[in-house]
N, C-alpha and C positions, 0 to 999 in steps of 0.2 A: 504493500500499500504506500503509495507516496500522495502526499499533500503539500501542494504548492502555495506559499503566502506570496501574496502582491499586494502589500499594504502601502496603498497610494496615498492615506493620510498621515502614514507614520505615526499613528496614535494609539494603535492596540498594543497592549503589553504582552509578556511572555505568557502570562497566565491565561489571557482571552485567547492567545493562540492555541495553547493548549486545551482550553476549553473546546474550541471548536473541533480540535483534532478528536477530542473524546467523544464528542457528539457524532461526527462522521463514522468513527471506528464503531461505535455502538448501534448506530444506523445500519451500517454495512452488515454488522453480525445479526441483527436482528430480521433484516431481510434475506439472509443466507446468500450474499451476493460474493462470489469469489474475491478473495483480496488482492488478486493480481491486477489492480487498477491504479489510475492516477487521476487525481483533480486539482483544481485551482480554486483558492478562495481569495478574493478580492476586496478589500475594504476601500470604500470610496466616499467621497463627498456629497453633498447635495447637488451641486453643479453637473458633476460627473454621472450620478444616478439620474438626474432628470434628462440629460441628453440621450442616455442609453434608453430609458423609457420611451423617450418619444421616437427614437431611431428604430428600436425593435417591437414596440408595443403601439406606436402612433398615440400614446397618452400623454398628456402636458402634465409637467409637475414631478417631484420626487417620488419614489416608492422606497419600500423598506428593503426588498431582497429580489433579484432577478436570477434566473437560473438558465444556462445554456448547456442543454444536454449534447454530447459529442456522439457522433456515429461510430459503432464499433469498426475497427479496422483489422480486418483478418488477418491473423498471424502476428499480429503486434503484442508485444508484452513489455510493460503493462498495457493494458487496454485505458484507453482515455474515457472519463466517465463525464465529464464536462467541467463547466465553471460555475461558482456561486458568486455573486456579487452583492455585498451587503453594504448599506449607508449607514455609516455609524451616527450621524446626525440625527437621521430618523429613528434609528434605534434607541438612542437616547431620549427622543422625544416620546416615542412609544411606552418606553420603560416607566418614564413619570406619569403619563396619562393612564397607564393600566395598573399603577401603583405597585410595581416590581422591580426588582433589580435589572441593571443593565445586563448582567451576567445571565439572568433567565431569559432577555429579550434577543441576546445573541444567540444563546443555544436553541431558543424556539425559531429564530431567522434561519439559523444554519440546517436545523433539523427540516425545516419547511423547504429550504433550497434543494435539500438531499433527497427529498422524497420527489420533487420534480425531476431530478437527474435520474432517479430510478423509474419514471413512469407514472407516478401518481399525479393526478389532477384535482380540481375542485371545481370543475364546469359543472357539475350534475350533483344533486343531493347525496345519492349513495356513494359517489366517488369522494366526495368532499367527506363524509363521514368515516370514510376507508383512510383517508388520509389524515385528517385530524388524530384518529386512533394510534396510526403508526407514529406520528410525530409525539404524542403525549407518552406512548410507550417509552420512547427513546429518553424523554426526560425525566421520566418517573425512574427507569433504570440508574439513570445517573444521580437521583435525589434531587432533581431540579424542579421544585414546585411551584405553584403561583403563590 
C-alpha cells in the first residue's frame, strides 16, 4: 500500500497524515481490497478546491472533498486507486458547524473520498445508506465518534 500526500497548504501535521493513513488502511481492510494499490491525498485551500469543483463538476464554490477514481492498469503493480482532494478550510468550518473536532471531520472526509474511489456513491437512497454505513464502520473501528 502506497499513500502519497501532496500538501498544497503545508498545514497538516504528521498526526493528521497518520490519521488519514489509518482511515484509508481500515477502509481498504473492511472492503477486502487487495493492499497492492497506491493513491494520493491532496490537501488544498478554498481557491483550488473551488476551481476543481467548477472544472470537474460544473459547480460554483468550494466543496469539502473530491475523489478521482483511477482506471485499473492491467499488469501494473501497485494498482492506482485514485486521488482524494480535501479542502482543509472547509473541513475546519464544517467541524465547527457540526460541533466536533477537526480530527473527526478529516477522518470522515477521508472515508467518504475513499468510498467513492472504491465505487460507492450516494446518488440514490439505497446507495447512500450503504455508503454511510461503510463510512461509519471505518470511523467506529478507529474509535472516531461524533
